Structures are given as structure tokens and as C-alpha cells.
gemmi code that builds the backbone of each chain (N, CA, C; Angstrom):
import gemmi

chains = {
    "A": [
        ("GLN", (2.414, 11.553, 11.922), (2.932, 11.491, 10.543), (2.267, 10.541, 9.468)),
        ("SER", (1.540, 10.578, 8.577), (0.963, 9.869, 7.469), (2.123, 9.105, 6.577)),
        ("VAL", (2.093, 8.021, 6.225), (3.196, 7.562, 5.123), (2.768, 8.496, 3.719)),
        ("LEU", (1.725, 8.641, 3.571), (1.394, 9.294, 2.315), (0.733, 10.880, 2.488)),
        ("THR", (1.159, 11.789, 1.901), (1.259, 13.169, 2.070), (0.177, 13.708, 1.414)),
        ("GLN", (-0.936, 14.465, 2.097), (-2.071, 15.124, 1.244), (-2.102, 16.446, 1.952)),
        ("PRO", (-2.318, 17.499, 1.135), (-2.656, 18.843, 1.611), (-3.736, 18.806, 2.858)),
        ("PRO", (-3.778, 19.538, 3.686), (-4.806, 19.451, 4.777), (-5.831, 20.242, 4.149)),
        ("SER", (-6.234, 20.965, 3.219), (-7.310, 21.403, 2.931), (-6.996, 22.029, 1.511)),
        ("VAL", (-8.322, 22.124, 0.778), (-8.615, 22.655, -0.636), (-9.512, 23.131, -0.693)),
        ("SER", (-10.005, 24.275, -1.712), (-11.359, 24.794, -1.528), (-11.622, 25.321, -3.258)),
        ("GLY", (-12.843, 25.251, -3.528), (-13.336, 25.672, -4.784), (-14.890, 25.924, -4.805)),
        ("ALA", (-14.865, 26.939, -5.767), (-16.371, 27.498, -5.879), (-17.333, 26.381, -6.731)),
        ("PRO", (-18.661, 26.349, -6.494), (-19.356, 25.438, -7.263), (-19.152, 25.345, -8.888)),
        ("GLY", (-18.939, 24.276, -9.491), (-18.655, 24.548, -11.157), (-17.137, 24.451, -11.036)),
        ("GLN", (-16.448, 24.493, -10.486), (-14.991, 24.620, -10.846), (-14.183, 23.254, -10.492)),
        ("ARG", (-13.228, 23.162, -11.164), (-12.223, 22.098, -10.690), (-11.088, 22.204, -9.726)),
        ("VAL", (-11.061, 21.166, -8.832), (-10.061, 20.752, -7.505), (-9.402, 19.860, -7.851)),
        ("THR", (-8.189, 19.653, -7.377), (-7.216, 18.726, -7.502), (-6.749, 18.271, -6.153)),
        ("ILE", (-6.394, 17.241, -5.534), (-5.815, 16.920, -4.329), (-4.702, 15.771, -4.658)),
        ("SER", (-3.642, 16.264, -4.043), (-2.515, 15.340, -4.531), (-2.140, 14.394, -3.057)),
        ("CYS", (-1.389, 13.464, -3.363), (-1.148, 12.342, -2.657), (0.155, 12.067, -2.866)),
        ("THR", (1.317, 12.455, -2.162), (2.477, 12.186, -2.468), (3.391, 10.885, -1.513)),
        ("GLY", (3.836, 9.932, -1.971), (4.212, 9.058, -1.280), (5.988, 8.777, -1.416)),
        ("SER", (6.197, 7.611, -1.657), (7.805, 7.326, -1.840), (7.727, 6.055, -2.876)),
        ("ILE", (9.221, 5.720, -2.730), (9.573, 4.596, -3.814), (9.067, 3.192, -3.215)),
        ("SER", (8.690, 3.065, -1.946), (8.131, 1.969, -1.038), (6.680, 1.941, -1.252)),
        ("ASN", (5.804, 2.919, -1.761), (4.665, 2.394, -1.970), (4.199, 2.997, -3.649)),
        ("ILE", (3.914, 4.218, -3.179), (3.342, 4.519, -4.865), (4.118, 4.388, -5.951)),
        ("GLY", (5.789, 4.756, -5.796), (6.643, 4.596, -6.551), (6.731, 3.090, -7.004)),
        ("THR", (6.436, 1.978, -6.191), (6.629, 0.628, -6.531), (5.230, 0.278, -7.153)),
        ("ALA", (4.638, 1.102, -7.664), (3.451, 0.849, -8.738), (2.276, -0.009, -7.969)),
        ("TYR", (2.305, 0.060, -6.767), (1.168, -0.051, -6.261), (0.183, 0.962, -6.390)),
        ("ASP", (-1.189, 0.227, -6.426), (-2.522, 0.998, -6.818), (-2.603, 1.726, -5.442)),
        ("VAL", (-3.169, 3.332, -6.204), (-3.810, 4.165, -5.390), (-5.296, 4.081, -5.279)),
        ("HIS", (-6.018, 4.627, -4.107), (-7.490, 4.256, -3.848), (-7.709, 5.631, -3.491)),
        ("TRP", (-8.713, 6.015, -3.646), (-9.519, 7.249, -2.906), (-10.740, 7.165, -2.211)),
        ("TYR", (-10.971, 7.772, -1.071), (-11.981, 7.543, -0.134), (-12.582, 8.898, -0.075)),
        ("GLN", (-13.929, 9.076, -0.225), (-14.463, 10.649, 0.426), (-15.190, 10.192, 1.784)),
        ("GLN", (-15.300, 11.060, 2.742), (-15.684, 10.773, 4.238), (-16.754, 11.964, 4.662)),
        ("VAL", (-17.709, 11.915, 4.490), (-18.725, 13.155, 5.306), (-18.703, 12.849, 6.924)),
        ("PRO", (-18.520, 13.864, 7.458), (-18.280, 13.588, 8.920), (-19.384, 12.838, 9.515)),
        ("GLY", (-18.947, 11.838, 10.295), (-20.226, 10.908, 11.308), (-20.438, 9.892, 10.200)),
        ("THR", (-19.602, 9.522, 9.279), (-20.192, 8.414, 8.505), (-18.885, 7.629, 8.108)),
        ("PRO", (-18.835, 6.558, 7.785), (-17.685, 5.853, 7.280), (-17.072, 6.232, 5.910)),
        ("PRO", (-16.040, 6.038, 5.783), (-15.379, 6.177, 4.362), (-16.081, 5.457, 3.169)),
        ("LYS", (-15.944, 6.303, 1.960), (-17.043, 5.870, 0.590), (-15.750, 5.495, -0.367)),
        ("LEU", (-15.945, 4.593, -0.535), (-14.897, 4.104, -1.776), (-14.859, 5.033, -2.980)),
        ("LEU", (-14.079, 5.842, -3.554), (-14.653, 6.781, -4.533), (-13.848, 6.360, -6.052)),
        ("ILE", (-12.506, 5.985, -5.759), (-11.822, 5.564, -7.125), (-10.754, 4.174, -6.274)),
        ("TYR", (-10.568, 3.473, -7.132), (-9.852, 2.262, -6.789), (-8.934, 2.116, -8.156)),
        ("GLY", (-7.716, 1.414, -7.769), (-6.859, 0.871, -9.037), (-6.529, 2.082, -9.684)),
        ("ASP", (-6.089, 3.471, -9.010), (-5.668, 4.397, -9.700), (-6.756, 5.267, -10.461)),
        ("ASN", (-7.535, 4.711, -11.256), (-8.410, 5.569, -11.871), (-9.604, 4.966, -12.344)),
        ("ASN", (-9.996, 4.006, -11.335), (-11.553, 3.497, -11.694), (-12.453, 3.630, -10.688)),
        ("ARG", (-13.580, 4.087, -11.440), (-14.930, 4.092, -10.341), (-15.429, 3.432, -10.156)),
        ("PRO", (-16.300, 3.020, -8.946), (-17.071, 2.081, -8.541), (-18.341, 2.528, -9.030)),
        ("SER", (-19.240, 1.568, -9.190), (-20.620, 1.906, -9.440), (-21.434, 2.769, -8.652)),
        ("GLY", (-21.923, 4.142, -9.385), (-22.498, 5.060, -8.897), (-21.967, 6.295, -8.150)),
        ("VAL", (-20.590, 5.813, -8.650), (-19.747, 7.192, -8.397), (-19.592, 8.161, -9.612)),
        ("PRO", (-19.978, 9.504, -9.856), (-20.157, 10.404, -10.770), (-18.579, 10.406, -11.597)),
        ("ASP", (-18.755, 10.435, -12.797), (-17.449, 10.802, -13.677), (-16.849, 11.850, -13.484)),
        ("ARG", (-17.273, 12.749, -12.680), (-16.820, 14.069, -12.381), (-15.595, 13.919, -11.459)),
        ("PHE", (-15.519, 12.711, -10.870), (-13.947, 12.290, -9.952), (-13.307, 11.482, -11.013)),
        ("ALA", (-12.051, 11.882, -10.923), (-11.145, 11.104, -11.878), (-9.570, 11.087, -10.999)),
        ("GLY", (-8.841, 9.880, -11.007), (-7.536, 9.438, -10.500), (-6.595, 9.176, -11.420)),
        ("SER", (-5.454, 9.650, -10.802), (-4.338, 9.386, -11.961), (-3.005, 8.917, -10.920)),
        ("LYS", (-2.313, 8.956, -11.707), (-0.879, 8.454, -10.791), (0.320, 8.483, -11.839)),
        ("SER", (1.406, 9.239, -11.127), (2.585, 9.387, -11.876), (3.754, 9.298, -10.778)),
        ("GLY", (4.628, 8.621, -11.082), (5.930, 8.488, -10.281), (5.534, 8.041, -8.604)),
        ("THR", (6.078, 8.809, -7.829), (5.736, 8.536, -6.396), (4.395, 9.356, -6.017)),
        ("SER", (3.526, 9.828, -6.971), (2.273, 10.881, -6.634), (1.112, 10.323, -7.127)),
        ("ALA", (0.147, 10.497, -6.578), (-1.163, 10.533, -7.409), (-1.962, 11.644, -6.998)),
        ("SER", (-3.429, 12.134, -7.921), (-3.856, 13.123, -7.666), (-5.525, 12.527, -7.968)),
        ("LEU", (-6.206, 13.190, -7.073), (-7.748, 13.099, -7.236), (-8.343, 14.409, -8.241)),
        ("ALA", (-8.675, 14.429, -9.025), (-9.517, 15.608, -9.535), (-11.149, 15.582, -9.480)),
        ("ILE", (-11.741, 16.889, -8.933), (-13.112, 16.681, -9.020), (-13.596, 17.887, -9.801)),
        ("THR", (-14.027, 17.720, -10.883), (-14.811, 18.571, -11.936), (-16.368, 18.857, -11.493)),
        ("GLY", (-16.522, 20.108, -12.286), (-18.090, 20.484, -11.658), (-18.496, 20.422, -10.248)),
        ("LEU", (-17.298, 20.976, -9.472), (-17.888, 21.118, -7.983), (-18.909, 21.524, -7.723)),
        ("GLN", (-20.032, 20.425, -6.798), (-20.943, 20.504, -6.198), (-20.762, 20.708, -4.713)),
        ("ALA", (-21.849, 21.372, -4.174), (-22.318, 21.244, -2.920), (-21.924, 20.388, -1.727)),
        ("GLU", (-22.596, 18.914, -2.553), (-22.386, 18.120, -1.800), (-21.072, 17.114, -1.767)),
        ("ASP", (-20.254, 17.606, -2.338), (-18.811, 17.080, -2.652), (-18.147, 17.546, -1.516)),
        ("GLU", (-18.479, 18.535, -0.598), (-17.639, 18.983, 0.735), (-17.575, 17.771, 1.717)),
        ("ALA", (-16.265, 17.282, 1.775), (-16.127, 16.135, 2.742), (-14.668, 16.189, 3.123)),
        ("HIS", (-14.320, 15.318, 3.693), (-12.709, 14.849, 3.571), (-12.334, 13.560, 2.724)),
        ("TYR", (-11.093, 13.651, 2.318), (-10.806, 12.730, 1.049), (-9.449, 12.179, 1.514)),
        ("TYR", (-9.103, 11.098, 1.044), (-8.369, 10.130, 1.764), (-7.858, 9.468, 0.525)),
        ("CYS", (-6.453, 9.154, 0.570), (-5.761, 8.188, -0.546), (-5.389, 7.297, 0.408)),
        ("GLN", (-5.033, 5.961, -0.612), (-4.745, 5.078, 0.114), (-3.941, 4.130, -0.792)),
        ("SER", (-2.642, 3.487, -0.295), (-2.010, 2.629, -1.053), (-1.779, 1.321, -0.095)),
        ("TYR", (-0.467, 0.767, -0.433), (0.224, -0.353, 0.287), (1.388, -0.059, 0.103)),
        ("ASP", (2.249, -0.462, 1.438), (3.572, -0.184, 1.265), (4.557, -1.558, 1.539)),
        ("SER", (5.551, -1.293, 1.104), (6.702, -2.295, 1.079), (6.674, -2.820, 2.468)),
        ("SER", (6.343, -2.337, 3.532), (6.445, -2.716, 4.850), (5.253, -3.560, 5.098)),
        ("LEU", (4.706, -4.157, 4.036), (3.803, -5.126, 4.316), (2.537, -4.754, 4.830)),
        ("ARG", (2.219, -3.443, 4.695), (1.014, -2.805, 5.179), (0.147, -1.657, 4.249)),
        ("VAL", (-1.203, -1.668, 4.744), (-2.080, -0.822, 3.991), (-1.726, 0.679, 4.382)),
        ("VAL", (-1.748, 1.784, 3.858), (-1.118, 3.211, 4.318), (-2.205, 4.148, 3.602)),
        ("PHE", (-2.795, 4.889, 4.203), (-3.564, 6.111, 4.332), (-2.783, 7.391, 3.926)),
        ("GLY", (-3.428, 8.589, 3.018), (-2.703, 9.726, 3.583), (-3.250, 10.439, 4.788)),
        ("GLY", (-3.008, 11.453, 5.098), (-3.669, 12.170, 6.318), (-5.095, 12.912, 6.219)),
        ("GLY", (-5.414, 12.771, 4.985), (-6.656, 13.464, 4.621), (-6.898, 14.734, 4.269)),
        ("THR", (-7.757, 15.204, 3.180), (-7.674, 16.637, 2.766), (-9.200, 17.001, 2.879)),
        ("LYS", (-9.444, 18.058, 3.642), (-10.964, 18.717, 3.778), (-11.106, 19.508, 2.809)),
        ("LEU", (-12.042, 19.271, 1.747), (-12.378, 19.907, 0.629), (-13.718, 20.815, 1.163)),
        ("THR", (-13.695, 21.975, 0.829), (-14.563, 22.932, 1.042), (-15.171, 23.707, -0.166)),
        ("VAL", (-16.546, 23.539, -0.158), (-17.055, 24.273, -1.289), (-17.414, 25.589, -1.312)),
        ("LEU", (-16.984, 26.969, -1.646), (-17.038, 28.086, -1.242), (-18.835, 28.626, -1.667)),
    ],
    "B": [
        ("GLN", (-26.922, -7.415, -1.321), (-25.812, -6.450, -1.218), (-25.417, -6.713, 0.096)),
        ("VAL", (-23.925, -6.754, 0.361), (-22.871, -7.070, 1.462), (-23.377, -6.057, 2.274)),
        ("GLN", (-23.786, -6.014, 3.860), (-23.513, -5.300, 4.785), (-22.762, -6.007, 5.794)),
        ("LEU", (-21.964, -4.902, 6.427), (-21.242, -5.007, 7.624), (-21.796, -4.682, 8.828)),
        ("GLN", (-22.030, -5.432, 9.678), (-22.732, -4.894, 11.173), (-21.559, -5.261, 12.190)),
        ("GLN", (-21.404, -4.256, 12.888), (-20.160, -4.426, 13.914), (-20.895, -3.822, 15.249)),
        ("TRP", (-19.906, -4.695, 16.533), (-20.417, -4.044, 17.809), (-19.042, -4.455, 18.778)),
        ("GLY", (-19.359, -4.028, 19.872), (-18.309, -4.163, 20.896), (-18.374, -3.175, 22.143)),
        ("ALA", (-17.665, -3.463, 23.193), (-17.785, -2.331, 24.083), (-17.250, -1.009, 23.719)),
        ("GLY", (-17.927, -0.343, 24.030), (-17.577, 1.533, 23.601), (-16.918, 1.789, 24.787)),
        ("LEU", (-16.622, 1.716, 26.269), (-16.018, 2.340, 26.889), (-14.775, 1.350, 27.587)),
        ("LEU", (-13.670, 1.329, 27.660), (-12.885, 0.800, 28.582), (-11.873, 1.628, 29.433)),
        ("LYS", (-11.378, 0.856, 30.417), (-10.215, 1.456, 31.107), (-9.035, 1.004, 30.386)),
        ("ALA", (-7.997, 1.972, 30.813), (-6.681, 1.738, 30.400), (-6.248, 0.550, 31.140)),
        ("SER", (-5.409, -0.106, 30.249), (-4.840, -1.941, 30.482), (-5.836, -2.761, 30.183)),
        ("GLU", (-7.172, -2.426, 29.879), (-8.074, -3.554, 29.517), (-8.031, -3.868, 28.010)),
        ("THR", (-8.581, -5.051, 27.799), (-8.808, -5.296, 26.210), (-10.033, -5.174, 25.277)),
        ("LEU", (-9.558, -4.535, 24.142), (-10.732, -3.878, 23.178), (-11.199, -5.222, 22.415)),
        ("SER", (-12.389, -5.721, 22.546), (-12.935, -6.428, 21.673), (-14.026, -6.138, 20.828)),
        ("LEU", (-13.884, -6.347, 19.703), (-14.793, -6.015, 18.535), (-15.430, -7.233, 17.462)),
        ("THR", (-16.499, -7.105, 17.049), (-17.156, -8.132, 16.054), (-17.689, -7.394, 14.869)),
        ("CYS", (-17.498, -8.241, 13.747), (-17.790, -7.606, 12.386), (-18.676, -8.891, 11.997)),
        ("ALA", (-19.970, -8.530, 11.664), (-20.714, -9.483, 11.120), (-20.822, -9.173, 9.472)),
        ("VAL", (-20.704, -10.223, 8.614), (-20.872, -9.872, 7.186), (-22.386, -10.488, 6.700)),
        ("TYR", (-23.064, -9.920, 6.021), (-24.593, -10.520, 5.622), (-24.583, -9.732, 4.422)),
        ("GLY", (-24.881, -11.309, 3.540), (-24.878, -10.991, 1.839), (-23.676, -11.080, 1.333)),
        ("GLY", (-23.528, -11.776, 0.039), (-22.205, -11.971, -0.471), (-21.337, -13.096, 0.043)),
        ("SER", (-20.253, -13.095, -0.554), (-19.263, -14.302, -0.353), (-18.570, -13.901, 1.079)),
        ("PHE", (-18.292, -14.930, 1.764), (-17.358, -14.586, 2.947), (-15.975, -14.870, 2.623)),
        ("SER", (-16.001, -15.845, 1.895), (-14.656, -16.940, 1.370), (-13.792, -16.067, 0.160)),
        ("ALA", (-14.503, -15.238, -0.365), (-13.850, -14.649, -1.576), (-13.448, -13.542, -1.246)),
        ("TYR", (-12.954, -12.827, 0.019), (-12.247, -11.673, 0.027), (-11.603, -11.493, 1.501)),
        ("TYR", (-10.669, -10.821, 1.705), (-9.818, -10.329, 2.894), (-11.029, -9.284, 3.411)),
        ("TRP", (-10.652, -9.312, 5.241), (-11.426, -8.599, 6.018), (-10.878, -7.831, 6.941)),
        ("ASN", (-10.986, -6.620, 6.882), (-9.977, -5.613, 7.460), (-10.781, -4.790, 8.870)),
        ("TRP", (-9.920, -4.239, 9.681), (-9.960, -3.456, 10.746), (-9.494, -1.968, 10.658)),
        ("ILE", (-9.834, -0.951, 10.738), (-9.290, 0.240, 10.114), (-9.832, 1.218, 11.496)),
        ("ARG", (-8.949, 2.157, 11.992), (-9.702, 2.761, 13.035), (-9.331, 4.692, 12.635)),
        ("GLN", (-9.776, 5.430, 13.286), (-9.936, 6.793, 13.295), (-9.826, 7.209, 14.351)),
        ("SER", (-8.947, 8.101, 14.953), (-8.884, 8.761, 16.131), (-9.611, 10.133, 15.944)),
        ("PRO", (-10.155, 10.577, 17.017), (-10.941, 11.799, 17.054), (-10.302, 13.080, 16.058)),
        ("GLY", (-10.779, 13.417, 15.408), (-10.302, 14.462, 14.261), (-8.992, 14.126, 13.541)),
        ("LYS", (-8.714, 12.909, 13.441), (-7.621, 12.420, 12.751), (-7.960, 11.678, 11.637)),
        ("GLY", (-6.976, 10.999, 11.012), (-6.891, 10.361, 9.564), (-7.227, 8.788, 10.137)),
        ("LEU", (-7.207, 7.926, 8.709), (-7.182, 6.468, 8.881), (-6.292, 5.767, 9.344)),
        ("GLU", (-5.977, 4.816, 9.943), (-5.000, 3.977, 10.503), (-5.686, 2.361, 10.213)),
        ("TRP", (-5.180, 1.767, 9.463), (-5.051, 0.292, 9.036), (-4.610, -0.691, 10.295)),
        ("ILE", (-5.191, -1.542, 10.513), (-4.976, -2.384, 11.862), (-4.464, -3.643, 11.321)),
        ("ALA", (-5.535, -4.411, 10.668), (-5.181, -5.894, 10.329), (-5.946, -6.192, 9.287)),
        ("GLU", (-5.807, -7.156, 8.573), (-6.712, -8.204, 7.598), (-6.545, -9.496, 7.939)),
        ("ILE", (-7.747, -10.033, 7.493), (-7.878, -11.810, 7.617), (-8.632, -12.359, 6.424)),
        ("ASN", (-8.239, -13.422, 5.836), (-8.923, -14.193, 5.055), (-9.832, -15.090, 5.647)),
        ("HIS", (-10.665, -15.992, 4.847), (-11.393, -16.927, 5.552), (-11.008, -18.081, 5.788)),
        ("SER", (-9.738, -18.300, 5.724), (-8.474, -19.564, 5.951), (-8.197, -18.834, 7.245)),
        ("GLY", (-8.047, -17.915, 7.683), (-7.314, -17.487, 8.993), (-5.930, -16.959, 8.345)),
        ("SER", (-5.709, -16.414, 7.230), (-4.313, -16.129, 6.925), (-4.140, -14.514, 7.385)),
        ("THR", (-3.585, -13.875, 8.210), (-3.529, -12.472, 8.669), (-2.265, -11.809, 8.309)),
        ("THR", (-2.456, -10.377, 7.982), (-1.598, -9.308, 8.006), (-1.694, -8.389, 8.921)),
        ("TYR", (-0.665, -7.966, 9.722), (-0.866, -7.074, 10.561), (0.046, -5.588, 10.500)),
        ("ASN", (-0.508, -4.335, 11.049), (-0.038, -3.264, 10.775), (1.187, -3.647, 11.867)),
        ("PRO", (2.506, -3.153, 11.459), (3.830, -3.363, 12.626), (3.811, -2.713, 13.594)),
        ("SER", (3.293, -1.371, 13.690), (3.193, -0.601, 14.704), (2.056, -1.195, 15.611)),
        ("LEU", (1.265, -2.107, 15.522), (0.105, -2.614, 16.333), (0.263, -3.999, 16.510)),
        ("LYS", (0.889, -4.602, 15.737), (1.115, -6.019, 16.030), (1.289, -6.755, 17.171)),
        ("SER", (2.067, -6.440, 18.276), (2.294, -6.794, 19.491), (1.073, -6.804, 20.077)),
        ("ARG", (0.120, -5.894, 20.084), (-1.133, -5.837, 20.561), (-2.441, -6.452, 20.078)),
        ("VAL", (-2.122, -6.834, 18.805), (-3.664, -7.112, 18.200), (-3.606, -8.439, 17.572)),
        ("THR", (-4.762, -9.143, 17.691), (-5.212, -10.172, 17.191), (-6.464, -10.327, 16.424)),
        ("ILE", (-6.444, -10.527, 15.048), (-7.543, -10.557, 14.281), (-7.806, -12.048, 14.019)),
        ("SER", (-9.207, -12.175, 14.010), (-9.465, -13.890, 13.821), (-10.854, -13.857, 13.133)),
        ("VAL", (-11.297, -15.113, 12.994), (-12.564, -15.311, 12.227), (-13.259, -16.515, 12.466)),
        ("ASP", (-14.712, -16.624, 12.151), (-15.562, -17.671, 12.406), (-16.262, -17.724, 11.099)),
        ("THR", (-15.799, -18.799, 10.465), (-16.436, -18.845, 8.946), (-17.972, -19.606, 9.224)),
        ("SER", (-18.212, -20.347, 10.057), (-19.372, -20.678, 10.359), (-20.629, -19.524, 10.562)),
        ("LYS", (-20.164, -18.237, 11.107), (-20.978, -17.215, 11.213), (-20.767, -16.365, 10.063)),
        ("ASN", (-20.000, -16.190, 9.466), (-19.632, -14.797, 8.598), (-19.239, -14.084, 9.365)),
        ("GLN", (-18.381, -14.332, 10.274), (-17.893, -13.033, 11.441), (-16.326, -13.048, 11.387)),
        ("PHE", (-16.067, -11.786, 11.811), (-14.572, -11.566, 12.155), (-14.385, -10.903, 13.408)),
        ("PHE", (-13.485, -10.753, 13.814), (-13.061, -10.037, 15.147), (-11.879, -9.157, 15.394)),
        ("LEU", (-11.876, -8.428, 16.379), (-10.704, -7.556, 16.527), (-10.465, -7.470, 18.083)),
        ("ARG", (-9.266, -7.795, 18.416), (-8.883, -7.959, 19.790), (-7.279, -7.063, 20.164)),
        ("LEU", (-7.477, -6.145, 21.091), (-6.677, -5.169, 20.934), (-6.285, -5.062, 22.571)),
        ("THR", (-5.136, -5.501, 22.959), (-4.872, -5.593, 24.574), (-4.223, -4.286, 24.743)),
        ("SER", (-4.025, -4.116, 26.449), (-3.133, -3.160, 26.900), (-3.326, -2.084, 26.399)),
        ("VAL", (-4.996, -1.424, 26.242), (-5.163, -0.079, 25.712), (-5.154, 0.829, 26.428)),
        ("THR", (-4.703, 2.179, 25.790), (-4.557, 3.400, 26.418), (-5.231, 4.458, 25.729)),
        ("ALA", (-5.125, 5.705, 26.274), (-6.016, 6.551, 25.859), (-5.784, 7.124, 24.335)),
        ("ALA", (-4.445, 6.617, 23.922), (-3.931, 6.654, 22.520), (-5.070, 5.430, 21.424)),
        ("ASP", (-5.527, 5.126, 22.273), (-6.625, 3.782, 21.219), (-7.903, 4.223, 20.893)),
        ("THR", (-8.201, 5.356, 21.726), (-9.626, 5.834, 21.462), (-9.833, 6.304, 20.065)),
        ("ALA", (-10.628, 5.695, 19.588), (-10.836, 5.977, 18.218), (-12.126, 5.255, 17.624)),
        ("THR", (-12.847, 5.702, 16.480), (-13.727, 4.739, 15.852), (-13.342, 3.915, 15.136)),
        ("TYR", (-13.751, 2.687, 15.247), (-12.974, 1.493, 14.664), (-14.158, 0.932, 13.510)),
        ("TYR", (-13.384, 0.675, 12.390), (-14.541, 0.161, 11.219), (-13.873, -0.982, 10.739)),
        ("CYS", (-14.964, -2.013, 10.505), (-14.525, -3.200, 9.700), (-14.715, -2.754, 8.064)),
        ("ALA", (-14.292, -3.715, 7.465), (-14.201, -3.375, 6.022), (-14.008, -4.486, 5.265)),
        ("ARG", (-14.549, -4.769, 3.899), (-14.426, -5.452, 3.101), (-13.158, -5.288, 2.143)),
        ("GLY", (-12.188, -5.979, 2.125), (-10.816, -5.749, 1.261), (-10.956, -6.396, -0.111)),
        ("ARG", (-10.769, -5.864, -1.085), (-10.470, -6.208, -2.411), (-9.185, -6.150, -2.734)),
        ("ALA", (-8.901, -6.746, -4.181), (-7.505, -6.625, -4.858), (-7.165, -4.873, -4.731)),
        ("GLY", (-5.830, -5.088, -4.555), (-5.037, -3.736, -4.744), (-3.823, -3.429, -3.604)),
        ("PRO", (-4.354, -3.558, -2.297), (-5.757, -3.876, -1.990), (-6.321, -2.465, -1.658)),
        ("HIS", (-7.573, -2.467, -1.660), (-8.331, -1.644, -1.035), (-9.807, -1.990, -0.277)),
        ("MET", (-10.797, -1.229, 0.335), (-11.860, -1.625, 0.935), (-13.177, -1.022, 0.339)),
        ("ASP", (-13.755, -1.715, -0.217), (-15.069, -1.291, -0.970), (-16.221, -1.257, 0.064)),
        ("VAL", (-16.333, -2.005, 0.969), (-17.679, -2.042, 1.893), (-17.358, -1.655, 3.315)),
        ("TRP", (-17.739, -1.012, 3.947), (-17.415, -0.470, 5.385), (-18.705, -0.303, 6.144)),
        ("GLY", (-18.210, -1.157, 7.414), (-19.389, -0.988, 8.468), (-19.290, 0.559, 9.231)),
        ("LYS", (-20.557, 0.482, 9.824), (-20.857, 1.998, 10.230), (-19.806, 2.553, 11.305)),
        ("GLY", (-18.740, 1.897, 11.958), (-18.067, 2.314, 12.998), (-18.543, 1.947, 14.366)),
        ("THR", (-17.751, 1.716, 15.261), (-17.965, 1.545, 16.827), (-16.818, 2.745, 17.274)),
        ("THR", (-17.278, 3.371, 18.125), (-16.877, 4.515, 18.887), (-16.167, 3.747, 20.303)),
        ("VAL", (-14.961, 3.556, 20.393), (-14.548, 3.287, 21.849), (-13.657, 4.435, 22.332)),
        ("THR", (-14.082, 4.498, 23.399), (-13.274, 5.404, 24.461), (-12.423, 4.842, 25.367)),
        ("VAL", (-11.078, 5.401, 25.583), (-10.190, 4.274, 26.821), (-10.251, 5.747, 28.015)),
        ("SER", (-10.590, 5.338, 29.107), (-10.413, 6.271, 29.936), (-9.316, 5.638, 30.946)),
        ("SER", (-8.554, 6.860, 31.991), (-7.601, 6.077, 32.612), (-8.214, 6.294, 33.960)),
    ],
}
model = gemmi.Model(1)
for chain_id, residues in chains.items():
    chain = gemmi.Chain(chain_id)
    for i, (resn, *xyz) in enumerate(residues, 1):
        res = gemmi.Residue()
        res.name, res.seqid = resn, gemmi.SeqId(i, " ")
        for name, pos in zip(("N", "CA", "C"), xyz):
            atom = gemmi.Atom()
            atom.name, atom.element = name, gemmi.Element(name[0])
            atom.pos, atom.b_iso = gemmi.Position(*pos), 0.0
            res.add_atom(atom)
        chain.add_residue(res)
    model.add_chain(chain)
structure = gemmi.Structure()
structure.add_model(model)
structure.setup_entities()
């Protein structure tokens, strides 16, 4: 049972827009702790996709965007491409003094 | 460009101690926190612990009683020690560089550890 809740899977056709939700609580996202997102292709380590709620590291396309409101956050991917097929994880910090992750969402590009 | 190279024993028996090393190449070692995260087969990510160059540590409360993270600044390396392992500790273990937020921006390739009974 992950501290942050994500849908197990989402899907979309090439060119479409998809969103992945990340629901927390008052002890993490709701306390204004930053939310970060990672992309993981099977067999490889996670790659930082979004940090500080809505910032992209150098090299990450602007098709990826993060947002946060209240106790939830979202990752939006526009102009979906086949290479976007991967697992996506949200991450924040919890008042219990630890880093917490969502359970992950598998994105399938139809 | 910073790179993290990790290594350690990949096969353990139940009750043994897991020991992993992560070496940091390139960039500053003292300016960041250094983390261990694990991923059980087919599962999500679980943060284990973090340490900075001066040895200040934070642990996941669920693992704290069995985990020790340490650092050797002379070699730009940090270490993970997990005692009394069980099959539930079977996972891929990653080392990662921590940034403010906190979040992890550079990851090692991972070390797969299997615990047999």
C-alpha cells in the first residue's frame, strides 16, 4: 500500500493527451511538499521527469507537464508518442520524515 | 557529468547481511544528499535512506532497525547495509543523488539482490 495513490494504468493513442493522477494527504502533498515525477522503462532505472511540481530537467520535452492542487498532483503528457510507453511514478515527502512514492502507473500507447 | 556506479553481492541467504556500494564519479560529492531506493519485482519504488557528506542520515522508519547508510568522502562512495534479510528484501536496489525538494536526479543502474531461504 503506497502512501501516494496512482491509477494502475492509463492509455492513449498517439497524438492524444493523457493525465496521471497522484493523490496524497495532508501529511505530504497537502503540506505543500513538492511533487516530483519519474519515468521508468522496464529494465532501466527511473528517470527524473518533473521536479518541484512543474519543472522539467534539461532534455525533457515540454510535452510533459506537472501540476498540483490541494492533496493531489497530476502529470499531463500531450502529443503522446510510442516512446512514452513506460511506468510513471510520483514522489513527495511525508511529515513522517521520509520520501514517499506512488505505486506507479503503466502508460500504454495504443 | 556525474555517474553513479554501484555494486554488491547479488545472492544472499535469509538472515545474512546485504552490503552495497555506490561510487560517485564527476561533480561534487559534498553538495548533495545520497540515497538508496529499492524496487521489488514487479512492484513500485521504496525509499530506504539518505546521507550527506558529513554523515547526517535519515531512514525510512519501516526499515530503520535493520538499515545503516554510511559514507567515505575520501573515495566519494556511500554504502548500504541491511541486516537479517528475508525473501521480502529481494529487489533491485538503486543508489541516487538527492536534490532539494527532495528528489533524485541521477540514478545508478541498479543492483539486483535475491534472497533465498
